[in-house]
C-alpha positions in Angstrom: 21.1 -50.1 -34.8 21.4 -48.9 -31.2 18.4 -47.7 -29.2 18.3 -43.9 -29.6 19.9 -43.7 -33.0 16.7 -42.6 -34.6 16.3 -39.8 -32.1 20.0 -38.7 -32.6 19.5 -38.8 -36.3 16.5 -36.5 -36.1 18.6 -34.1 -34.0 21.3 -34.3 -36.7 18.9 -33.5 -39.6 17.5 -30.5 -37.7 21.0 -29.1 -36.9 22.0 -29.8 -40.5 19.0 -27.8 -41.8 19.7 -24.9 -39.5 23.3 -24.7 -40.6 22.3 -24.6 -44.3 20.5 -21.3 -43.8 22.0 -19.5 -40.7 19.9 -16.8 -39.3 16.6 -18.0 -40.7 13.6 -18.7 -38.5 13.5 -22.4 -37.3 10.4 -23.9 -35.6 9.1 -20.3 -35.0 12.4 -19.2 -33.4 14.7 -16.7 -34.9 18.3 -17.9 -35.1 21.3 -15.7 -34.5 22.3 -13.9 -37.7 25.9 -15.2 -37.5 26.8 -14.5 -41.2 25.8 -10.8 -41.2 29.2 -9.3 -40.7 30.9 -11.4 -43.3 28.1 -10.7 -45.7 28.6 -6.9 -45.2 32.3 -7.2 -45.7 31.8 -9.1 -49.0 29.3 -6.4 -50.1 31.6 -3.5 -49.3 34.3 -5.0 -51.5 31.8 -5.8 -54.2 30.5 -2.2 -54.2 34.0 -0.9 -54.6 34.4 -2.9 -57.8 31.2 -2.1 -59.6 29.2 0.9 -60.8 26.3 1.3 -58.4 23.6 3.6 -60.0 22.2 6.2 -57.7 18.7 7.6 -57.3 18.0 11.3 -57.3 15.2 10.9 -54.7 13.0 8.5 -52.7 10.4 8.9 -55.4 13.0 7.8 -58.0 13.9 4.8 -55.9 10.2 3.8 -55.5 9.8 4.1 -59.3 12.6 1.6 -59.7 11.1 -0.7 -57.1 7.8 -0.7 -59.0 9.7 -1.8 -62.1 11.1 -4.7 -60.1 7.7 -5.6 -58.8 6.3 -5.8 -62.4 9.1 -8.3 -63.4 8.7 -12.0 -63.8 11.8 -12.4 -61.6 10.0 -10.7 -58.7 6.8 -12.7 -59.2 8.7 -16.0 -59.1 10.6 -15.0 -56.0 7.5 -13.7 -54.3 5.5 -16.9 -55.1 8.3 -19.0 -53.6 8.3 -16.9 -50.5 4.5 -17.4 -50.1 5.0 -21.2 -50.4 7.3 -21.1 -47.4 5.1 -18.6 -45.5 1.5 -18.1 -46.6 1.3 -15.0 -44.4 3.4 -13.2 -46.9 0.6 -13.3 -49.6 -0.3 -9.6 -48.8 3.3 -8.3 -48.7 4.2 -8.5 -52.3 4.8 -4.7 -52.9 7.0 -3.2 -50.1 6.7 0.6 -49.8 10.0 2.6 -50.2 10.4 5.5 -47.7 13.0 7.9 -46.3 14.8 6.4 -43.3 14.2 8.1 -40.0 17.3 6.5 -38.4 20.0 8.9 -37.2 22.8 6.3 -37.8 25.2 7.4 -40.4 26.2 3.8 -41.0 22.7 2.5 -41.8 22.2 2.8 -45.5 18.9 0.9 -45.5 16.6 -1.2 -43.4 13.3 -3.0 -43.6 10.7 -4.7 -41.4 9.6 -6.9 -44.3 6.8 -4.5 -45.5 8.5 -1.1 -45.7 12.0 -0.4 -47.1 13.7 2.7 -45.5 16.6 4.2 -47.4 19.1 6.8 -46.0 19.1 9.9 -48.2 22.9 10.1 -48.1 24.2 6.5 -48.3 21.1 4.5 -49.3 19.9 6.1 -52.5 21.4 3.5 -54.8 20.3 0.4 -56.7 22.3 -2.2 -54.7 21.1 -1.0 -51.3 17.5 -1.1 -52.5 17.9 -4.7 -53.9 19.6 -5.8 -50.6 16.6 -4.6 -48.7 14.1 -6.0 -51.2 15.8 -9.4 -50.8 15.0 -9.3 -47.1 11.3 -8.5 -47.8 11.0 -11.8 -49.7 11.0 -13.8 -46.5 14.7 -13.6 -45.7 15.1 -11.4 -42.7 18.6 -12.5 -42.1 21.9 -12.8 -44.1 22.0 -16.6 -44.6 22.1 -18.8 -47.7 18.5 -18.1 -48.9 19.0 -14.3 -48.6 22.2 -14.4 -50.6 20.6 -16.6 -53.3 17.7 -14.2 -53.6 20.0 -11.1 -53.6 22.1 -12.7 -56.4 19.0 -13.3 -58.5 17.9 -9.7 -58.1 21.4 -8.3 -58.8 21.7 -10.5 -61.9 18.4 -9.3 -63.3 18.5 -5.6 -62.4 22.3 -4.8 -62.3 23.8 -7.4 -64.7 25.4 -10.8 -65.1 28.9 -9.3 -64.5 27.8 -7.7 -61.2 26.2 -11.0 -60.1 29.4 -12.9 -60.8 31.5 -10.4 -58.9 29.2 -10.5 -55.9 29.1 -14.3 -55.9 32.9 -14.3 -56.0 33.1 -12.0 -53.0 30.7 -14.2 -51.0 32.9 -17.2 -51.9 36.0 -15.4 -50.6 34.3 -15.1 -47.3 33.2 -18.7 -47.4 29.6 -17.7 -47.6 27.6 -20.4 -49.5 25.1 -19.3 -52.1 24.5 -22.5 -54.0 21.8 -25.2 -53.2 21.8 -26.5 -49.7 23.6 -29.7 -49.0 21.3 -32.7 -48.3 21.8 -34.6 -45.0 23.2 -38.1 -45.0 20.7 -40.9 -45.3 20.0 -42.7 -42.0 22.1 -45.9 -42.8 25.0 -43.8 -44.0 24.8 -41.5 -40.9 24.9 -44.6 -38.6 27.9 -45.9 -40.4 29.7 -42.6 -40.1 28.8 -42.2 -36.4 30.1 -45.7 -35.6 33.3 -45.1 -37.5 33.9 -41.8 -35.6 33.1 -43.5 -32.3 35.7 -46.2 -33.1 38.3 -43.6 -34.0 37.6 -41.8 -30.8 37.9 -45.0 -28.7 41.1 -46.1 -30.5 42.6 -42.7 -29.8 41.7 -42.9 -26.1 43.3 -46.3 -25.8 46.4 -45.1 -27.6 46.7 -42.0 -25.4 46.3 -43.9 -22.2 48.4 -46.9 -23.1 51.6 -45.0 -22.2 50.2 -44.2 -18.8 49.1 -47.7 -18.0 50.9 -49.8 -15.4 50.9 -53.5 -15.6 49.9 -55.0 -12.2 50.0 -58.7 -11.4 47.3 -60.2 -9.3 47.8 -63.2 -6.8 46.0 -65.4 -9.3 48.6 -64.7 -12.0 46.3 -62.8 -14.1 47.1 -59.2 -15.1 45.2 -56.1 -15.7 46.0 -52.5 -16.6 45.6 -49.8 -14.1 45.7 -46.1 -14.9 
């Protein structure tokens, strides 16, 4: 083992963890939500393929939300979110209100405590479930958000709808299964050394054609680039 391998391995595991849930907060810092656009694209296609029940009013949407909050599914998801962030213990029942945004493209939004729905484009079950998934500690569009959303869709829209949404995520190469585990240290070292050797061998092969054999007065030879 080389000096510094342990440090490099720690950096590798941290980067691996960040890549498994892009957009999530890491060490207190919010990552760039790089999968948001592809998630939206997958959702638009999904919504064109399914029946998305609409609400008649904000009051109707809030009534549906309360039904969600009373379910075992919500209780389990909320308990899991509290395990990851104890500060969420008081945010288990987000309020549903009318959006004040003037953007015609914004169907819904949330700050984690309040869900705002647009009266024209946001009064439907899927938009509400999307925003509720955010309130469960996933203020991004990474893997954990999609897993939570799929659970809510399966429970409150149906198994068929869940399967369709998952398929659309897959088409966009958006992972929604369990996160991959990082390599064990010994395996990581083995892989790193193999890649380094491949890189060195390639460098030698690329530069061999450029090398010029030069003879020294002593009769010995060396290659000069």
